NUTORVO-731475 format. One record per residue (C-alpha): x, y, z; residue number from 1. Coordinates in steps of 0.1 Angstrom, whole numbers, plus 2048, in hexadecimal, padded with zeros to 3 digits. Example, Ala and Ser with C-alpha at 12.3 -4.5 7.8 and 13.67 -1.06 7.14 Angstrom:
2
{xx = 87B | yy = 7D3 | zz = 84E | resi = 1};
{xx = 889 | yy = 7F5 | zz = 847 | resi = 2};
END
This chain:
276
{xx = DDA | yy = 08F | zz = 5D9 | resi = 1};
{xx = DE4 | yy = 09F | zz = 5BE | resi = 2};
{xx = DC3 | yy = 0AA | zz = 5B3 | resi = 3};
{xx = DBA | yy = 0B5 | zz = 5D5 | resi = 4};
{xx = DD8 | yy = 0CA | zz = 5D7 | resi = 5};
{xx = DD3 | yy = 0D6 | zz = 5AE | resi = 6};
{xx = DAC | yy = 0E1 | zz = 5C0 | resi = 7};
{xx = DBD | yy = 0F3 | zz = 5E0 | resi = 8};
{xx = DD5 | yy = 106 | zz = 5C7 | resi = 9};
{xx = DB6 | yy = 10F | zz = 5AF | resi = 10};
{xx = DA6 | yy = 118 | zz = 5D1 | resi = 11};
{xx = DC3 | yy = 12D | zz = 5D9 | resi = 12};
{xx = DC9 | yy = 13D | zz = 5B6 | resi = 13};
{xx = DA5 | yy = 147 | zz = 5B2 | resi = 14};
{xx = DA2 | yy = 157 | zz = 5DA | resi = 15};
{xx = DC5 | yy = 167 | zz = 5CA | resi = 16};
{xx = DB2 | yy = 175 | zz = 5AD | resi = 17};
{xx = D91 | yy = 184 | zz = 5C0 | resi = 18};
{xx = DA3 | yy = 194 | zz = 5DB | resi = 19};
{xx = DC0 | yy = 1A5 | zz = 5C6 | resi = 20};
{xx = DA0 | yy = 1C0 | zz = 5BB | resi = 21};
{xx = D9B | yy = 1D3 | zz = 5D9 | resi = 22};
{xx = D7F | yy = 1EA | zz = 5D0 | resi = 23};
{xx = D5D | yy = 1F0 | zz = 5B6 | resi = 24};
{xx = D79 | yy = 1DF | zz = 59B | resi = 25};
{xx = D93 | yy = 1ED | zz = 5A9 | resi = 26};
{xx = D96 | yy = 20C | zz = 5BD | resi = 27};
{xx = DA0 | yy = 20B | zz = 5E4 | resi = 28};
{xx = D8E | yy = 20E | zz = 5FD | resi = 29};
{xx = D81 | yy = 22F | zz = 60E | resi = 30};
{xx = D8D | yy = 242 | zz = 62A | resi = 31};
{xx = D6D | yy = 23A | zz = 640 | resi = 32};
{xx = D56 | yy = 255 | zz = 643 | resi = 33};
{xx = D6D | yy = 26A | zz = 622 | resi = 34};
{xx = D4A | yy = 26E | zz = 60F | resi = 35};
{xx = D34 | yy = 279 | zz = 624 | resi = 36};
{xx = D18 | yy = 27A | zz = 609 | resi = 37};
{xx = D18 | yy = 257 | zz = 603 | resi = 38};
{xx = CF6 | yy = 240 | zz = 608 | resi = 39};
{xx = CED | yy = 220 | zz = 606 | resi = 40};
{xx = CD0 | yy = 211 | zz = 5F9 | resi = 41};
{xx = CC3 | yy = 1F8 | zz = 60F | resi = 42};
{xx = CA7 | yy = 1DC | zz = 604 | resi = 43};
{xx = C99 | yy = 1C5 | zz = 61B | resi = 44};
{xx = CAB | yy = 1A0 | zz = 61B | resi = 45};
{xx = C9A | yy = 188 | zz = 635 | resi = 46};
{xx = C9C | yy = 19C | zz = 659 | resi = 47};
{xx = CBA | yy = 1B2 | zz = 64C | resi = 48};
{xx = CC0 | yy = 1C9 | zz = 633 | resi = 49};
{xx = CD7 | yy = 1C4 | zz = 615 | resi = 50};
{xx = CE8 | yy = 1E2 | zz = 604 | resi = 51};
{xx = CDB | yy = 1E5 | zz = 5E1 | resi = 52};
{xx = CE5 | yy = 205 | zz = 5D0 | resi = 53};
{xx = CF5 | yy = 227 | zz = 5D3 | resi = 54};
{xx = CED | yy = 247 | zz = 5DA | resi = 55};
{xx = CFA | yy = 26C | zz = 5E3 | resi = 56};
{xx = CEA | yy = 284 | zz = 5FE | resi = 57};
{xx = CE7 | yy = 2A6 | zz = 5E2 | resi = 58};
{xx = CD0 | yy = 2B7 | zz = 605 | resi = 59};
{xx = CC0 | yy = 2B8 | zz = 627 | resi = 60};
{xx = CA8 | yy = 29D | zz = 619 | resi = 61};
{xx = CB1 | yy = 294 | zz = 5F7 | resi = 62};
{xx = CC6 | yy = 274 | zz = 5EB | resi = 63};
{xx = CCB | yy = 271 | zz = 5C3 | resi = 64};
{xx = CD6 | yy = 252 | zz = 5B4 | resi = 65};
{xx = CC9 | yy = 241 | zz = 595 | resi = 66};
{xx = CA5 | yy = 235 | zz = 588 | resi = 67};
{xx = CB3 | yy = 212 | zz = 583 | resi = 68};
{xx = CB9 | yy = 20B | zz = 5A7 | resi = 69};
{xx = C90 | yy = 212 | zz = 5B5 | resi = 70};
{xx = C80 | yy = 20B | zz = 593 | resi = 71};
{xx = C5B | yy = 200 | zz = 5A3 | resi = 72};
{xx = C5A | yy = 212 | zz = 5C7 | resi = 73};
{xx = C6E | yy = 218 | zz = 5E7 | resi = 74};
{xx = C61 | yy = 1F6 | zz = 5EE | resi = 75};
{xx = C6A | yy = 1F7 | zz = 612 | resi = 76};
{xx = C92 | yy = 200 | zz = 608 | resi = 77};
{xx = CA4 | yy = 215 | zz = 61F | resi = 78};
{xx = CB6 | yy = 230 | zz = 61B | resi = 79};
{xx = CDB | yy = 232 | zz = 632 | resi = 80};
{xx = CF4 | yy = 24D | zz = 635 | resi = 81};
{xx = D12 | yy = 24C | zz = 647 | resi = 82};
{xx = D1A | yy = 228 | zz = 641 | resi = 83};
{xx = D3F | yy = 220 | zz = 63E | resi = 84};
{xx = D3B | yy = 1FA | zz = 645 | resi = 85};
{xx = D19 | yy = 1EC | zz = 63C | resi = 86};
{xx = D1D | yy = 1CF | zz = 657 | resi = 87};
{xx = D2B | yy = 1E1 | zz = 672 | resi = 88};
{xx = D1D | yy = 1F5 | zz = 68B | resi = 89};
{xx = D25 | yy = 216 | zz = 68D | resi = 90};
{xx = D12 | yy = 238 | zz = 69E | resi = 91};
{xx = D17 | yy = 248 | zz = 680 | resi = 92};
{xx = CFD | yy = 237 | zz = 66A | resi = 93};
{xx = CDF | yy = 24D | zz = 665 | resi = 94};
{xx = CBB | yy = 233 | zz = 658 | resi = 95};
{xx = CA1 | yy = 243 | zz = 641 | resi = 96};
{xx = C81 | yy = 238 | zz = 636 | resi = 97};
{xx = C76 | yy = 242 | zz = 612 | resi = 98};
{xx = C60 | yy = 260 | zz = 612 | resi = 99};
{xx = C61 | yy = 266 | zz = 5EC | resi = 100};
{xx = C70 | yy = 258 | zz = 5CE | resi = 101};
{xx = C70 | yy = 26C | zz = 5B0 | resi = 102};
{xx = C81 | yy = 259 | zz = 58F | resi = 103};
{xx = C87 | yy = 26D | zz = 571 | resi = 104};
{xx = C63 | yy = 26D | zz = 55E | resi = 105};
{xx = C77 | yy = 267 | zz = 53B | resi = 106};
{xx = C8D | yy = 249 | zz = 54B | resi = 107};
{xx = C95 | yy = 230 | zz = 52E | resi = 108};
{xx = C93 | yy = 20D | zz = 539 | resi = 109};
{xx = CA2 | yy = 203 | zz = 513 | resi = 110};
{xx = CCA | yy = 218 | zz = 516 | resi = 111};
{xx = CC1 | yy = 225 | zz = 538 | resi = 112};
{xx = CBC | yy = 246 | zz = 530 | resi = 113};
{xx = CB3 | yy = 260 | zz = 546 | resi = 114};
{xx = CBF | yy = 24C | zz = 565 | resi = 115};
{xx = CBD | yy = 261 | zz = 582 | resi = 116};
{xx = CA5 | yy = 262 | zz = 59B | resi = 117};
{xx = CA1 | yy = 277 | zz = 5BF | resi = 118};
{xx = C99 | yy = 267 | zz = 5DF | resi = 119};
{xx = C85 | yy = 281 | zz = 5FC | resi = 120};
{xx = C8C | yy = 271 | zz = 61B | resi = 121};
{xx = C71 | yy = 26C | zz = 638 | resi = 122};
{xx = C86 | yy = 287 | zz = 64E | resi = 123};
{xx = CA2 | yy = 29C | zz = 645 | resi = 124};
{xx = CC7 | yy = 292 | zz = 652 | resi = 125};
{xx = CDE | yy = 29B | zz = 675 | resi = 126};
{xx = CFF | yy = 2AA | zz = 662 | resi = 127};
{xx = D1F | yy = 29D | zz = 671 | resi = 128};
{xx = D42 | yy = 297 | zz = 661 | resi = 129};
{xx = D31 | yy = 273 | zz = 655 | resi = 130};
{xx = D13 | yy = 27F | zz = 644 | resi = 131};
{xx = D14 | yy = 2A1 | zz = 62A | resi = 132};
{xx = D02 | yy = 2AD | zz = 60E | resi = 133};
{xx = D19 | yy = 2AD | zz = 5EE | resi = 134};
{xx = D1A | yy = 2C9 | zz = 5D1 | resi = 135};
{xx = D09 | yy = 2BC | zz = 5AE | resi = 136};
{xx = D14 | yy = 2CC | zz = 58E | resi = 137};
{xx = CF5 | yy = 2E4 | zz = 581 | resi = 138};
{xx = CEC | yy = 2ED | zz = 562 | resi = 139};
{xx = D03 | yy = 301 | zz = 54D | resi = 140};
{xx = D24 | yy = 2F3 | zz = 55D | resi = 141};
{xx = D42 | yy = 2E3 | zz = 553 | resi = 142};
{xx = D40 | yy = 2BD | zz = 54B | resi = 143};
{xx = D61 | yy = 2AB | zz = 550 | resi = 144};
{xx = D72 | yy = 2A5 | zz = 52D | resi = 145};
{xx = D84 | yy = 288 | zz = 51A | resi = 146};
{xx = D9E | yy = 277 | zz = 534 | resi = 147};
{xx = D95 | yy = 28F | zz = 554 | resi = 148};
{xx = D99 | yy = 27B | zz = 578 | resi = 149};
{xx = D76 | yy = 277 | zz = 586 | resi = 150};
{xx = D6D | yy = 261 | zz = 5A0 | resi = 151};
{xx = D54 | yy = 24B | zz = 5AE | resi = 152};
{xx = D4E | yy = 238 | zz = 5CD | resi = 153};
{xx = D36 | yy = 21B | zz = 5DA | resi = 154};
{xx = D2D | yy = 1F9 | zz = 5EA | resi = 155};
{xx = D2A | yy = 1E4 | zz = 5C5 | resi = 156};
{xx = D35 | yy = 1C3 | zz = 5BC | resi = 157};
{xx = D5F | yy = 1BF | zz = 5BB | resi = 158};
{xx = D60 | yy = 1AD | zz = 59C | resi = 159};
{xx = D44 | yy = 197 | zz = 584 | resi = 160};
{xx = D3B | yy = 180 | zz = 5A1 | resi = 161};
{xx = D2D | yy = 199 | zz = 5B6 | resi = 162};
{xx = D41 | yy = 196 | zz = 5CF | resi = 163};
{xx = D39 | yy = 1B8 | zz = 5E2 | resi = 164};
{xx = D4E | yy = 1C9 | zz = 5FD | resi = 165};
{xx = D43 | yy = 1CD | zz = 621 | resi = 166};
{xx = D55 | yy = 1F7 | zz = 621 | resi = 167};
{xx = D51 | yy = 212 | zz = 605 | resi = 168};
{xx = D68 | yy = 211 | zz = 5E7 | resi = 169};
{xx = D74 | yy = 227 | zz = 5D3 | resi = 170};
{xx = D80 | yy = 22F | zz = 5B3 | resi = 171};
{xx = D92 | yy = 249 | zz = 59B | resi = 172};
{xx = D88 | yy = 245 | zz = 576 | resi = 173};
{xx = D8D | yy = 256 | zz = 551 | resi = 174};
{xx = D78 | yy = 262 | zz = 53E | resi = 175};
{xx = D6F | yy = 255 | zz = 51F | resi = 176};
{xx = D65 | yy = 265 | zz = 4FD | resi = 177};
{xx = D40 | yy = 26A | zz = 4F6 | resi = 178};
{xx = D4F | yy = 262 | zz = 4D2 | resi = 179};
{xx = D5B | yy = 23F | zz = 4DB | resi = 180};
{xx = D3E | yy = 239 | zz = 4F3 | resi = 181};
{xx = D25 | yy = 240 | zz = 4D6 | resi = 182};
{xx = D36 | yy = 222 | zz = 4C3 | resi = 183};
{xx = D29 | yy = 204 | zz = 4BA | resi = 184};
{xx = D44 | yy = 1F1 | zz = 4C7 | resi = 185};
{xx = D3C | yy = 201 | zz = 4EA | resi = 186};
{xx = D16 | yy = 210 | zz = 4EF | resi = 187};
{xx = D0C | yy = 219 | zz = 4CF | resi = 188};
{xx = CE8 | yy = 22E | zz = 4CD | resi = 189};
{xx = CE6 | yy = 222 | zz = 4F0 | resi = 190};
{xx = CF7 | yy = 23F | zz = 4FC | resi = 191};
{xx = CE7 | yy = 25A | zz = 4FC | resi = 192};
{xx = CF7 | yy = 286 | zz = 502 | resi = 193};
{xx = CEB | yy = 283 | zz = 527 | resi = 194};
{xx = D03 | yy = 265 | zz = 530 | resi = 195};
{xx = D28 | yy = 266 | zz = 537 | resi = 196};
{xx = D40 | yy = 248 | zz = 536 | resi = 197};
{xx = D5F | yy = 240 | zz = 54E | resi = 198};
{xx = D73 | yy = 228 | zz = 550 | resi = 199};
{xx = D9A | yy = 222 | zz = 558 | resi = 200};
{xx = DB2 | yy = 206 | zz = 549 | resi = 201};
{xx = DC7 | yy = 1F9 | zz = 564 | resi = 202};
{xx = DEF | yy = 1FC | zz = 560 | resi = 203};
{xx = E0A | yy = 1DD | zz = 564 | resi = 204};
{xx = E01 | yy = 1CD | zz = 57B | resi = 205};
{xx = DE0 | yy = 1BF | zz = 571 | resi = 206};
{xx = DD2 | yy = 1A6 | zz = 580 | resi = 207};
{xx = DC3 | yy = 196 | zz = 55B | resi = 208};
{xx = DC4 | yy = 1A5 | zz = 536 | resi = 209};
{xx = DAA | yy = 1C5 | zz = 532 | resi = 210};
{xx = DA3 | yy = 1C6 | zz = 55A | resi = 211};
{xx = D9C | yy = 1EA | zz = 55F | resi = 212};
{xx = D8D | yy = 202 | zz = 57E | resi = 213};
{xx = D67 | yy = 207 | zz = 579 | resi = 214};
{xx = D48 | yy = 207 | zz = 58A | resi = 215};
{xx = D35 | yy = 1EB | zz = 591 | resi = 216};
{xx = D12 | yy = 1D8 | zz = 5A1 | resi = 217};
{xx = D07 | yy = 1EA | zz = 5BD | resi = 218};
{xx = D17 | yy = 209 | zz = 5B1 | resi = 219};
{xx = CFC | yy = 211 | zz = 5A0 | resi = 220};
{xx = CED | yy = 238 | zz = 5AC | resi = 221};
{xx = D10 | yy = 243 | zz = 5BA | resi = 222};
{xx = D1E | yy = 264 | zz = 5B1 | resi = 223};
{xx = D3A | yy = 269 | zz = 59A | resi = 224};
{xx = D4F | yy = 287 | zz = 5A2 | resi = 225};
{xx = D66 | yy = 29F | zz = 58F | resi = 226};
{xx = D7B | yy = 2B7 | zz = 5A7 | resi = 227};
{xx = D64 | yy = 2AC | zz = 5C1 | resi = 228};
{xx = D42 | yy = 2B8 | zz = 5B5 | resi = 229};
{xx = D26 | yy = 29D | zz = 5A6 | resi = 230};
{xx = D21 | yy = 29C | zz = 585 | resi = 231};
{xx = D15 | yy = 27B | zz = 57E | resi = 232};
{xx = D06 | yy = 25D | zz = 58F | resi = 233};
{xx = D10 | yy = 23A | zz = 585 | resi = 234};
{xx = CF7 | yy = 226 | zz = 56B | resi = 235};
{xx = D00 | yy = 20C | zz = 558 | resi = 236};
{xx = D1B | yy = 1FE | zz = 546 | resi = 237};
{xx = D23 | yy = 1DA | zz = 535 | resi = 238};
{xx = D14 | yy = 1BD | zz = 53F | resi = 239};
{xx = D34 | yy = 1B4 | zz = 553 | resi = 240};
{xx = D49 | yy = 1D1 | zz = 563 | resi = 241};
{xx = D6D | yy = 1DB | zz = 559 | resi = 242};
{xx = D6A | yy = 1D1 | zz = 538 | resi = 243};
{xx = D7D | yy = 1E3 | zz = 51E | resi = 244};
{xx = D66 | yy = 1EF | zz = 508 | resi = 245};
{xx = D47 | yy = 1F3 | zz = 520 | resi = 246};
{xx = D4F | yy = 20F | zz = 539 | resi = 247};
{xx = D3D | yy = 21B | zz = 553 | resi = 248};
{xx = D1A | yy = 22E | zz = 549 | resi = 249};
{xx = D12 | yy = 253 | zz = 55E | resi = 250};
{xx = CF9 | yy = 266 | zz = 55B | resi = 251};
{xx = D05 | yy = 28B | zz = 558 | resi = 252};
{xx = CEF | yy = 29C | zz = 574 | resi = 253};
{xx = CF3 | yy = 2C2 | zz = 565 | resi = 254};
{xx = CD7 | yy = 2BC | zz = 54F | resi = 255};
{xx = CBF | yy = 2B2 | zz = 566 | resi = 256};
{xx = CC7 | yy = 2CB | zz = 581 | resi = 257};
{xx = CAA | yy = 2E0 | zz = 574 | resi = 258};
{xx = C92 | yy = 2BE | zz = 579 | resi = 259};
{xx = CA1 | yy = 2B8 | zz = 59C | resi = 260};
{xx = C99 | yy = 2DD | zz = 5A4 | resi = 261};
{xx = C75 | yy = 2D8 | zz = 59E | resi = 262};
{xx = C73 | yy = 2B8 | zz = 5B3 | resi = 263};
{xx = C81 | yy = 2C5 | zz = 5D0 | resi = 264};
{xx = C70 | yy = 2DF | zz = 5CC | resi = 265};
{xx = C51 | yy = 2CA | zz = 5C8 | resi = 266};
{xx = C45 | yy = 2DC | zz = 5A9 | resi = 267};
{xx = C33 | yy = 2CA | zz = 58B | resi = 268};
{xx = C4A | yy = 2BE | zz = 56F | resi = 269};
{xx = C46 | yy = 2C7 | zz = 54B | resi = 270};
{xx = C49 | yy = 2A8 | zz = 531 | resi = 271};
{xx = C69 | yy = 2B2 | zz = 519 | resi = 272};
{xx = C85 | yy = 29C | zz = 51E | resi = 273};
{xx = CA9 | yy = 2A3 | zz = 51D | resi = 274};
{xx = CB5 | yy = 29C | zz = 4F6 | resi = 275};
{xx = CC6 | yy = 27F | zz = 4F4 | resi = 276};
END
């Protein structure tokens, strides 16, 4: 009997620990459709579709995301806009086939450098309160500095157990200095000048030592925003989310706007890549 009670108590403890994480890693549920640019990239799973990565609308037929979300092509994936709940029927949802996928030609699989991709939808979206594009920072614009408050959102895992939320989560983070992220005990040489890193150390009460707010698995491809403008793309961090010395890593969008313009204009791209 005592053994049974111990098992029940342990189960209750685990449930309490897991449910305490409200969002991405930390964070909160977003107000429904308050981020109308958010896209859910979904992959076929049996007879249904499953959320795999995020993205965000940047033009009437274009979604920006990360290369590592679709490294080998669309393969039956679809893009869903106007989503808040992944499982519930919502009349705001618009589902698209992928007409074209443009992965940056200089994407590096070893360190995720140049992790930016563009998806051309099979048709323009119907603009509504739940589906709109977001402004992104262009070349020459000012990116957020160290300790600046930035935001991200997604349907990614809420913990390292892979538990996924049904409804969109959002979190406010702080930019970590590039010098720190280039340190050998952080990312070392894998961290390039095309990257920005951010996290937020949680304040008391913390549910475990060194827990922090962060983006996580399934948030990849989503936007990092500064003053309402997309400045980064959720790319890659540590093998575990929420680690103290493995902040989330984001691709700096403003380094790629010439490439973005060429792709959208269907012009051939030159071979040079941004400096690392």
